[in-house]
C-alpha positions in Angstrom: 9.4 -6.4 15.9 6.8 -4.7 13.7 3.2 -5.7 14.0 1.5 -6.1 10.6 -2.1 -7.0 10.8 -3.9 -7.6 7.5 -7.6 -7.4 8.1 -9.6 -7.7 4.9 -8.0 -8.8 1.7 -9.6 -9.8 -1.5 -11.1 -9.0 -4.9 -9.8 -8.8 -8.4 -9.4 -5.7 -10.5 -8.5 -4.3 -7.9 -7.1 -6.5 -5.3 -7.5 -4.6 -2.1 -6.5 -5.0 1.6 -6.8 -3.0 4.8 -5.0 -3.5 8.0 -2.7 -1.9 10.5 1.1 -1.5 10.8 2.3 -0.8 14.3 -1.2 0.6 15.0 -1.4 2.8 11.9 -4.1 2.0 9.4 -3.1 1.1 5.8 -4.8 0.5 2.5 -3.3 -1.6 -0.2 -4.5 -1.5 -3.8 -3.4 -3.5 -6.9 -4.8 -2.7 -10.2 -3.0 -0.6 -12.9 -0.6 0.5 -10.2 0.6 -1.1 -6.9 0.1 1.2 -3.9 -0.1 1.4 -0.2 -1.4 4.4 1.7 -0.6 4.6 5.5 -2.1 7.1 7.9 -0.1 8.6 10.8 -2.8 8.2 13.3 -5.0 5.3 14.4 -8.6 5.8 13.4 -7.8 7.9 10.3 -8.8 6.7 6.8 -5.6 5.8 5.0 -7.2 6.5 1.6 -7.2 10.2 2.6 -3.4 10.1 2.6 -3.4 9.3 -1.2 -5.7 12.3 -1.8 -3.5 14.6 0.4 -6.3 15.2 2.9 -4.4 13.9 5.9 -0.7 13.2 6.8 0.9 9.8 6.3 3.0 7.8 3.9 2.3 6.7 0.3 4.1 3.9 -1.5 4.1 3.3 -5.2 5.6 0.0 -6.2 4.6 0.2 -9.9 7.4 -1.0 -12.0 9.3 -2.6 -9.1 10.8 -5.8 -10.6 10.3 -7.6 -7.3 6.5 -7.5 -7.8 6.1 -7.2 -11.5 5.6 -11.0 -12.0 2.5 -10.8 -9.7 -0.3 -10.1 -12.1 -0.8 -10.1 -15.8 1.7 -8.6 -18.2 0.4 -7.4 -21.5 2.2 -7.7 -24.8 3.3 -4.1 -24.6 5.1 -4.9 -21.4 2.7 -3.0 -19.1 1.5 -4.7 -16.0 -1.9 -5.1 -14.6 -1.7 -6.0 -10.9 -5.4 -6.5 -10.6 -5.0 -10.2 -11.1 -2.5 -10.6 -8.4 -3.0 -13.7 -6.2 -3.9 -13.0 -2.6 -0.8 -14.7 -1.3 1.3 -12.5 -3.5 -0.5 -9.5 -2.3 0.1 -10.5 1.3 3.8 -11.0 0.6 4.0 -7.6 -1.1 2.4 -5.9 1.9 4.6 -7.7 4.4 7.8 -7.1 2.4 7.2 -3.4 1.8 6.1 -2.7 5.4 9.0 -4.7 6.9 11.4 -2.7 4.8 9.7 0.6 5.9 10.2 -0.5 9.5 14.0 -0.6 9.1 14.2 2.7 7.3 14.1 1.6 3.7 11.9 4.3 2.1 12.3 3.1 -1.5 9.1 4.1 -3.3 7.7 5.9 -0.3 6.6 9.6 -0.3 5.8 11.6 2.8 2.4 13.3 2.5 1.7 16.3 4.7 -2.1 16.6 4.7 -4.1 19.7 4.1 -6.0 19.1 7.4 -2.7 19.4 9.4 -2.6 15.7 10.2 -5.6 13.9 11.6 -9.2 14.3 10.6 -10.1 14.0 14.3 
């Protein structure tokens, strides 16, 4: 069984959350896009994965029909996830990380950091 611990979650424009997944830190952000950055090593800053500084995994769920109803849709059809309800954000995080735990890498990209892994 995977251990998903959502620590802090809140805000609007963006909705943000931090936590751990099987001991690895993650950062969730919902605004114009819907993303999760997850570092390989405990203690590393998961935001550094999205910038390519350290190794880990990056998920982009923008345009995923499972989550597109969670936010505001503009007349031009573009989505603004920044208004996502916190319960919907929790469900998104849990759904995506549980799928990752069983090998479903849909939307995930492996990032090999410029620092050779950890910042430690």
